[in-house]
C-alpha positions, 0 to 999 in steps of 0.5 A: 475511494482511494486505497494504498496498496503496499505489497512486494509480490507482484502476483499478489499485488495484482490479484488484490489490486484487480479485486479492489478495481473490480469493487470500484476502488482507485488503487495506488501500488507500491512495492516497498515500505519506504515507497509506501511512505512517500506515496502516503505522504504525497497522496491522500488515501482513504485506507491502505492494504500494507504487507508485514514483510517488505523490503526497506521499511517493514509493514509495522514500522510504515504503520507506526510512521503514518500514525505519526 
């Protein structure tokens, strides 16, 4: 299962990614909302873990765009 992780805090992202990888998930990580939109548009993911407060485009706006 491939997951998209959109998190701008490097420490949090590293911890979340490590745990997900240990559980057998493939994880693509980006640090901002615009990068998250680009990654989601270019690669198929089964689910996404998205921070709310992101630079460039906040997480809620990103989710709205992904739903469209």
